[in-house]
N, C-alpha and C positions, 0 to 999 in steps of 0.2 A: 837820397832817401831822407825824408823829413823825420822830425822828432817823433811824430806819431808812428811812422813806419818803423823806426828803431824800437820804439816802446813795444809795439805789437810783435815784432820779431822776438824780443827778449821774453815777453809774456808767453808766446807760443812755445819757445824753447823750454822755458821752465815748466810749462804744462806737460810737454812731451817727456822730459826727464822724470817729473813726478810721477806721471802715469806708468812709465816703464819700470821705475823703482817699485811702485806698488804692485805691478803685475808680476815682478820677479819675487815678491814676497808672498804672492798667493799660494804657490805650492807648499810653502813652509807653514802657512796658516791652515791649509787644508789637512796637513799632517797632524796639526794639533787639535783641530776642531772635533769635538765629540769623542775625544779619546777617553775621557773620564769626567768626574764632576768637579774638576779644579777650576779655579777662577781663570787660569791660563787658557784652558780648553774653551771655556765659555767666552772669554775675551776674543780668542781666535775666530770662533763662529760669528760673534758679533761683528768683527772686523770684515769678514767675508760678506755678511748681510748688508752692512752699510755701504761696502764698496759695489756690491752687485745690484742694489736697488735701481730699478729703471733700466737695467742692462739686460739683454737676453743672455743666456736662456733662463727662463723662470724655474726650470727643473734644478738648475744649479743652486739658485737661491732657496728653493724648497728643501733641498738636501741639507743645506746649512741650518735651516730652521729645524729640521728633524733631528740633526745631531745635537743641536743646542737644547732642544726639548728633552732629548735623552739625558743630557748632563744635568739639566734642572730637575728632571725626575729623580735621578740618582741622589741628588742633594735634598730631595723631599720638598722642593719648590713647586708644588702641584699647579698653582694657578699660572706660573710662568710657563711650566711645561705644557699645559693645555693650550695656552695662547700661541706658543711656538708650533705645536703640532697643528693647530687650526690654520695658522699662516701657511704652513707647508701644504696642507690639503687644498687651501684656496688657490695656491700657486700651481700645484701639480696634484689633481685628484686621483692620480694613479699610484700615489705612494702608500702601499699597503702598510709599510712600517709606521707611517705617521698616524694612520687610523688606528692600528694596534697600540701604539704608544699612548694615544689619547684615550683609547679604550681602557687601558690599565689604570690611567689616572682617574678616570671617571669611576671605575670599579672601586678604587681605593677611597674615593669620596662617598661611597655608597649609592652612586647614581647608576644603578644597574641597567636601567632602561637605555640610557645613552651609551653605556659601556657595550651592551649587547648590540646596539645599532653600529657602533664603530667596528666591533669584531665581524658583524655581518659584512660590512664593506671591505674589511681587510681580507676576509676569506673569499669574497667575490673576486678580488683583485689577484689573490695568490691562494688558491685552494689547497696547496701542498704544505702549508705551514702549520704543523701540528700544535704549536703553542697557541695560535690564535683559536683553534677549535677548542682546546682545553680552557682558555680564558672565557670563551663564549659559553661553554658548559657551566662554568662557575656562576656567571652572570645570569644565565637562564635558571639555574638552581635557585638562586636568590629571588628571582621574579616568580617562582612557583611553577616553572615549567620542567617538571621532573623528567618527563619523557624526552623532551627536546635536549635537556642537559645530559641525560644518559647516552642519547644517540650521538651527541657531539664528542662526548668523552671517548666513547667506543671508536669513533672515527679517528680521534687524535691518536689513540693507541695503535690503530691500524697504520697510520703514517709514521708513528715513532713510539715504539712500546715503552720508551724511557722518558716520554714527554714531560712528566711531572717533576723530573729531576731538573728540568730547565726552568722551573717556575718557583717563585717564592711560596711559602705557605700561605694559602689563602683559605678563608673561612671565618 
């Protein structure tokens, strides 16, 4: 075996060891990702995102973006949260939680039109989530659609009579 063969063998072995060590740490990263708004949680999601880029499945990457978006939202970092929710939606357009998370951020910015559109998408994907109906009700109210807002809030209460206990004070 020539010098190049030995070098290639060593390089390949190092790559296998590095990948297996990284793969072993993924479960621990997933346990931390999105737990709260701490730097540690955000760093864990970021590590998963960086490791996962270009690798299937996109749904796993979308999940990490959604969790990190929630952490950014909890920290009040709206622009970063919207960006992460948007990445998640682009990777997996079936993530109702990413649409809802982005809708809340748009609502908090006063962009009620985009908020309502995101809650529309979240509701289409998961019509049994009472909080999404309640958020859309608030967005519709802000847009001047009182009848639609009242219908959404009534439906939210049918799904969960205590729905507004799960929401921050909005208005």
